[in-house]
GUKEZA-696274 format. One line per 3 residues: number of its first residue (from 1); their letters; for each residue x, y, z of N, C-alpha, C, O, CB. Coordinates in pm, whole numbers, plus 50000, padded with zeros to 5 digits. Glycine has a CB too. Example, Ala and Ser with C-alpha at 12.3 -4.5 7.8 and 13.67 -1.06 7.14 Angstrom:
GUKEZA-696274
1> AS> 51319,49431,50780,51230,49550,50780,51320,49670,50780,51424,49668,50846,51131,49553,50905 ~ 51285,49775,50708,51367,49894,50714,51290,50003,50787,51341,50114,50804,51408,49940,50572
end
This chain:
GUKEZA-696274
1> MIR> 53173,06351,88886,53100,06473,88866,53052,06521,88995,52952,06480,89055,52986,06456,88771 ~ 53142,06620,89036,53119,06684,89178,53026,06798,89169,52937,06810,89254,53254,06736,89244 ~ 53037,06873,89085,52950,07005,89078,52822,06968,89013,52817,06881,88927,53021,07127,88993
4> PDE> 52717,07035,89054,52560,07011,88997,52551,07071,88844,52457,07034,88773,52434,07102,89104 ~ 52627,07142,88805,52610,07182,88669,52673,07082,88581,52615,07062,88474,52668,07317,88645 ~ 52789,07012,88608,52825,06901,88536,52725,06777,88539,52706,06710,88438,52952,06863,88585
7> QIR> 52667,06754,88654,52564,06665,88667,52445,06692,88571,52389,06599,88513,52524,06667,88804 ~ 52408,06814,88556,52282,06842,88489,52334,06841,88338,52249,06806,88257,52206,06988,88540 ~ 52452,06873,88289,52496,06867,88151,52514,06704,88116,52500,06665,88000,52641,06958,88133
10> AGH> 52541,06629,88207,52548,06487,88173,52417,06413,88171,52407,06294,88139,52636,06421,88265 ~ 52307,06497,88210,52172,06431,88202,52150,06384,88340,52043,06325,88350,52164,06309,88093 ~ 52210,06390,88436,52160,06355,88585,52103,06464,88650,52154,06576,88656,52270,06307,88677
13> IPA> 51987,06425,88703,51899,06537,88772,51931,06512,88912,51905,06400,88955,51730,06530,88744 ~ 51987,06606,88996,52013,06584,89141,51868,06590,89219,51778,06670,89192,52120,06703,89199 ~ 51865,06499,89310,51721,06492,89386,51674,06617,89421,51555,06644,89407,51721,06411,89516
16> ALL> 51772,06712,89473,51728,06835,89516,51654,06927,89433,51579,07011,89482,51825,06896,89556 ~ 51675,06912,89290,51599,06973,89180,51474,06907,89132,51413,06968,89044,51683,06985,89071 ~ 51426,06794,89174,51318,06730,89154,51205,06806,89219,51224,06865,89326,51333,06598,89197
19> PHG> 51083,06807,89156,50967,06872,89226,50936,06786,89348,50957,06664,89353,50837,06886,89130 ~ 50882,06864,89451,50848,06800,89585,50743,06694,89556,50650,06725,89482,50792,06908,89697 ~ 50752,06572,89608,50667,06476,89602,50695,06379,89486,50619,06284,89469,50543,06531,89598
22> TDP> 50796,06398,89408,50828,06312,89298,50917,06204,89347,51015,06230,89418,50892,06389,89184 ~ 50881,06066,89307,50943,05965,89335,51081,05950,89248,51070,05941,89126,50851,05862,89322 ~ 51202,05947,89305,51313,05962,89197,51322,05829,89133,51379,05833,89024,51460,06005,89256
25> RQV> 51278,05707,89173,51277,05601,89106,51196,05576,88970,51214,05488,88886,51245,05523,89192 ~ 51103,05679,88973,51030,05680,88849,51052,05800,88752,50974,05830,88662,50890,05673,88884 ~ 51155,05857,88778,51187,05976,88685,51272,05909,88561,51365,05831,88581,51280,06103,88772
28> VIN> 51236,05945,88446,51298,05899,88319,51378,06003,88270,51329,06113,88244,51199,05857,88215 ~ 51504,05977,88253,51604,06072,88208,51642,06043,88059,51682,05930,88030,51730,06066,88300 ~ 51632,06135,87966,51655,06096,87836,51809,06157,87815,51840,06272,87845,51533,06154,87730
31> VHT> 51896,06064,87763,52032,06102,87761,52058,06122,87600,52023,06033,87522,52132,05986,87836 ~ 52119,06239,87554,52138,06264,87431,52284,06260,87396,52359,06333,87461,52078,06381,87400 ~ 52328,06193,87312,52472,06181,87275,52509,06284,87190,52432,06329,87105,52505,06054,87210
34> AEP> 52619,06324,87205,52693,06438,87113,52732,06363,86981,52761,06244,86968,52842,06507,87191 ~ 52727,06455,86890,52765,06417,86754,52924,06371,86747,53014,06440,86795,52737,06545,86656 ~ 52941,06264,86691,53080,06222,86695,53189,06314,86625,53165,06347,86509,53085,06090,86636
37> RSL> 53286,06349,86676,53379,06447,86610,53434,06386,86484,53447,06264,86476,53499,06488,86706 ~ 53466,06469,86383,53538,06431,86259,53678,06407,86290,53742,06489,86355,53527,06537,86151 ~ 53733,06288,86241,53883,06261,86278,53960,06345,86178,54078,06370,86200,53929,06096,86267
40> HAG> 53896,06391,86065,53986,06456,85969,54002,06587,85996,54089,06647,85934,53945,06446,85837 ~ 53915,06659,86099,53940,06798,86126,54078,06826,86186,54142,06925,86152,53835,06850,86216 ~ 54124,06737,86277,54249,06754,86351,54358,06747,86244,54446,06833,86239,54269,06642,86466
43> AIG> 54351,06647,86162,54455,06602,86062,54448,06733,85966,54556,06790,85956,54416,06443,85981 ~ 54365,06776,85912,54366,06902,85819,54422,07010,85892,54517,07072,85842,54224,06946,85767 ~ 54371,07045,86015,54450,07149,86098,54596,07154,86108,54664,07256,86102,54413,07139,86227
46> VVL> 54652,06998,86128,54796,07007,86134,54862,07010,86013,54979,07046,86005,54849,06907,86205 ~ 54790,06970,85910,54857,06987,85772,54872,07140,85730,54973,07192,85681,54767,06909,85658 ~ 54772,07190,85754,54767,07334,85727,54855,07420,85818,54899,07528,85778,54626,07380,85738
49> SLT> 54878,07377,85930,54966,07463,86025,55106,07418,85989,55195,07499,86013,54933,07440,86192 ~ 55137,07310,85939,55270,07272,85896,55306,07323,85767,55421,07361,85748,55285,07132,85894 ~ 55216,07327,85673,55235,07401,85549,55257,07557,85561,55341,07610,85488,55115,07376,85465
52> VGV> 55186,07627,85648,55201,07765,85684,55341,07782,85747,55419,07870,85709,55086,07810,85782 ~ 55370,07693,85847,55495,07704,85903,55617,07699,85812,55706,07784,85816,55505,07608,85996 ~ 55617,07584,85723,55732,07564,85623,55725,07686,85539,55834,07738,85516,55722,07426,85531
55> GAV> 55632,07735,85496,55628,07861,85401,55682,07969,85470,55768,08036,85412,55487,07903,85353 ~ 55647,07999,85588,55699,08121,85677,55849,08101,85694,55918,08200,85671,55625,08127,85831 ~ 55913,07984,85733,56043,07958,85731,56116,07987,85613,56221,08051,85616,56059,07838,85762
58> IWI> 56064,07942,85507,56136,07978,85365,56122,08113,85344,56224,08168,85303,56078,07905,85237 ~ 56028,08181,85360,56031,08316,85326,56104,08399,85419,56161,08500,85376,55905,08363,85312 ~ 56108,08367,85552,56207,08441,85629,56358,08405,85609,56446,08488,85632,56174,08424,85768
61> STV> 56384,08283,85569,56524,08240,85527,56567,08319,85407,56682,08361,85403,56531,08085,85494 ~ 56484,08342,85311,56502,08406,85182,56525,08547,85203,56620,08598,85144,56386,08386,85092 ~ 56447,08624,85284,56458,08755,85321,56593,08763,85393,56667,08852,85352,56339,08801,85406
64> AVL> 56641,08680,85501,56767,08696,85549,56881,08673,85458,56982,08742,85474,56780,08618,85653 ~ 56876,08583,85361,56981,08567,85264,56999,08687,85169,57109,08720,85124,56954,08444,85186 ~ 56884,08750,85141,56874,08851,85041,56936,08993,85125,56996,09084,85066,56703,08862,84984
67> QMV> 56912,08990,85250,56960,09111,85340,57120,09095,85347,57195,09190,85323,56888,09106,85504 ~ 57164,08974,85381,57313,08948,85360,57373,08978,85238,57482,09035,85233,57343,08817,85380 ~ 57300,08938,85121,57370,08968,85006,57387,09126,84976,57482,09178,84916,57299,08899,84896
70> TVA> 57275,09188,85030,57266,09332,85014,57365,09392,85090,57423,09490,85043,57139,09387,85051 ~ 57396,09344,85216,57497,09416,85304,57641,09380,85246,57731,09465,85250,57482,09367,85466 ~ 57662,09257,85194,57794,09218,85136,57808,09301,85007,57922,09339,84978,57804,09057,85105
73> TAT> 57717,09330,84935,57733,09429,84817,57773,09564,84846,57859,09624,84782,57612,09441,84745 ~ 57700,09616,84956,57733,09737,85014,57884,09753,85070,57950,09856,85055,57637,09757,85121 ~ 57921,09655,85126,58056,09643,85202,58146,09633,85084,58239,09713,85082,58071,09509,85310
76> ATA> 58135,09546,84980,58226,09528,84872,58244,09684,84797,58353,09732,84764,58161,09406,84766 ~ 58126,09743,84781,58137,09866,84720,58220,09968,84784,58308,10035,84730,58017,09915,84703 ~ 58182,09971,84907,58254,10068,84989,58403,10040,85012,58483,10132,85027,58188,10076,85120
79> LQA> 58437,09915,85015,58571,09892,85017,58650,09909,84909,58766,09948,84921,58590,09784,85053 ~ 58585,09877,84775,58651,09911,84650,58670,10053,84626,58759,10096,84554,58579,09859,84541 ~ 58574,10137,84697,58606,10275,84669,58698,10336,84775,58749,10443,84741,58479,10356,84659
82> ALP> 58729,10290,84900,58799,10327,85002,58938,10286,84993,59026,10365,85028,58742,10283,85112 ~ 58971,10154,84944,59106,10103,84939,59199,10176,84870,59308,10197,84924,59110,09983,84889 ~ 59175,10222,84755,59274,10288,84688,59334,10416,84760,59454,10443,84761,59220,10321,84560
85> TLL> 59225,10496,84824,59261,10614,84894,59338,10570,85031,59435,10635,85071,59127,10703,84922 ~ 59291,10461,85098,59381,10413,85207,59509,10378,85174,59596,10411,85255,59332,10306,85268 ~ 59549,10309,85058,59671,10259,85027,59749,10361,84945,59849,10317,84888,59657,10132,84957
88> GGA> 59721,10480,84932,59803,10573,84879,59765,10629,84735,59837,10711,84677,59931,10516,84880 ~ 59651,10579,84682,59600,10606,84560,59672,10569,84430,59642,10620,84322,59579,10731,84561 ~ 59774,10474,84446,59842,10430,84324,59793,10292,84304,59848,10230,84214,60001,10438,84334
91> VTL> 59698,10231,84374,59674,10085,84356,59536,10083,84289,59442,10154,84323,59679,09997,84499 ~ 59536,09988,84186,59394,09958,84121,59358,09827,84154,59435,09733,84136,59389,09970,83963 ~ 59244,09814,84203,59182,09677,84217,59098,09615,84109,59009,09682,84058,59102,09679,84328
94> SVS> 59117,09510,84078,59032,09431,83976,58998,09295,84037,59082,09228,84097,59111,09409,83835 ~ 58867,09253,84018,58828,09128,84059,58764,09051,83939,58683,09108,83865,58735,09141,84175 ~ 58802,08924,83921,58765,08855,83816,58713,08716,83865,58778,08650,83946,58878,08849,83721
97> LSK> 58599,08675,83814,58555,08545,83854,58555,08457,83722,58498,08493,83619,58411,08552,83926 ~ 58620,08346,83735,58626,08252,83640,58546,08127,83656,58522,08085,83769,58751,08222,83626 ~ 58504,08068,83554,58425,07938,83570,58518,07811,83538,58610,07824,83457,58294,07938,83468
100> GGK> 58497,07707,83593,58563,07577,83566,58694,07574,83656,58775,07482,83641,58597,07560,83403 ~ 58714,07660,83736,58842,07652,83802,58965,07681,83755,59065,07641,83813,58857,07549,83838 ~ 58970,07761,83632,59087,07787,83558,59147,07917,83598,59250,07957,83545,59060,07784,83415
end
């Protein structure tokens, strides 16, 4: 404790602040202890931060996937409309999806 304000906060009275004529050996200093910190406050903060972080990652990932699906849909629609024109107009495209690998 080098600085005087740290000494005063710690309950130590520097001799220069004692009234003139006071014997420093007879001064009684009352030390008040601080309330103990709750051990749960830090853990609750960490759990809340993690929950919010995981939720944000899931939300951002969902938005990114939906944007990619939207772009893929727009691209497929544009290609379906443009390919017959590009290939001479005599080509018909059809896409079929089957279940079960048949």
